[in-house]
N, C-alpha and C positions, 0 to 999 in steps of 0.2 A: 801869554799876555796876562798881566796881573789885574785883579779887580780894581774898580775905582776906589780911591781912598775914602774912608768914612770917618766922620768925627762923632764921638760919643760924648754925652753930657755929664760924665763923671770926672770931676777934677779936670786935669789937662790930658786928654787922651786923643790919640789919632790912630787911624788905621791906614797904613801904607801897604798896598798890595795885600799880602797875607800876614803882615806883621803889625800888631797892635801894641803900642807901648805906653804904659803908665803903671805906677805902683809896683807891687812885687807878686804878680800872679802870672803864671803861664798857662794858657788854655789851648787845647786843640778844639777849634770851634767848628770844624767840618772837615770834609776830605781835603787833606793837604793844606789846611789852614791852621797855623799855630799862632797863638796869641801870647805875647810876653808883656807882663805888667810889672813895673819896678818902682819902688819908693825908697826913701832914705832911712826908714826906721830899722833898728836892729830887730831881728826876727826871734820870736820865741820858739815856735815849733813849725814843722812843715806838714801840710795836709794835701792829700790827693782827693779831689772831688770827682766823682764819676756819675754822670747823669746824661741822658739823651735830650734833655730840655735845655737849650742854650740860655733861656731866661733864668732858670734856676741856677745854673752854673755862674752866670754873671752876678746875680743878686747875692748868693752866698759867698762868692769870691770877694766882692766888695766889702761885705760885712766882716768877713774873717780877716781881710787885709787891714781894715780899720782897727781890728782888735790886735794887730801886730803879728799875725801868722803869715807864713810864706805858703802860697797856694798854687797847686798845679791842677788843671782840669782835663778830663777826658770824657768823650761822648759815649763810651761803652767799655765793656771789659777788655776787649782786644787792645784798644788805645791805652787803657790803664796799665795793662801788662807791658806795653811798649814803654810807657813812662817809667815803670818800675825798673827797667833795664838801666836807666840813666840816673835815677835818684830814688832812694828808699825814704819814704816820708815817716813822720811820727804817728800819723793817723790816716786812715782811708775812710772816706764817707761815700757810700755807694747806693744808688737806686737799685731796685730789684729788676723791674721789667725794662730791658733795653735791647736794641738790635745787636746782632752779631754775637755777643756774649752777655748774658744777663748777670745780675749781681750775685746770684747764688753760685754760678759757675766760676765767676771771678774769685769769690771767697774760697771756693774749693782749691783753685789753682794757687792762691796765695798761701793757704794753710798747708799745702803739699810741699812747698819749698822751704827748707830749713832756714834760709837767709831772710825769709819774709814772714814766717809763721807766727812770730810774736807781735807783729804790728796790730794794734787795736783796729777793729773795723766797726764803723757805725752804719747800720742800714738806715736809709731815709727814703721811704716809699709811700705812695698814696694807697697802695694795696700790698701791705706786707704779706709774705708767704706764710702759710700755716706752719705751725711748729713741727708737723709731721715731716716737712721737707728738711728739717734740721739745718737751718741757716747757720753758717759759720761765723756770723758777726757777733760782736760783744753785746751790742744793744741795737734796738731799732726804734726810730721815731717815725710816726705816721705824718705824712704831709696832709695839710699844711701844719707847720709847727711854729710856735711863737719864737721870735728871734732870741729872746732871753733864754728859753729852754735849750734851743739849738746851741748857742754860744757856751752856755754852762756845761752842757753835755760834752761838747768838743773839748773844752778846757779840762774837764775831769778825765776824759779818756787820754788826752795828751800827757797829763801828769802821771797816769798809770804806765805810760810807755817808757818812762825813765828807768 
């Protein structure tokens, strides 16, 4: 039995069962719940957001979609690797501390695969790991981060991906 449909207050969005449709974002928002958001704008770059906080995924997704990006979301590193089987993004933004597979393990997995190794990775964490752990991301922004800094950093890293 599917969950009760929910209506969200961002533009025209509805959730039917496990399917949420508006704009151009697809998010896995929980076990067996995938969210697809679609809009009519041509896309600049694609971004995979990885964070175990659904509010952060939703907020950054909406902001990035408004900037013209195509966004996919995952709740942890395991879900992110599953997403990467279906689509290779131009940029990955990941939290460090998450269940099942943290951001450092995710980065190591990505860098170990020749088909994914060159994707820029932006760490985005309230508690960034110490440098001695040698995170494999290109940059790290500490939460909370200003929207303007986040969007500028994403833009710069996407341009490097070309």
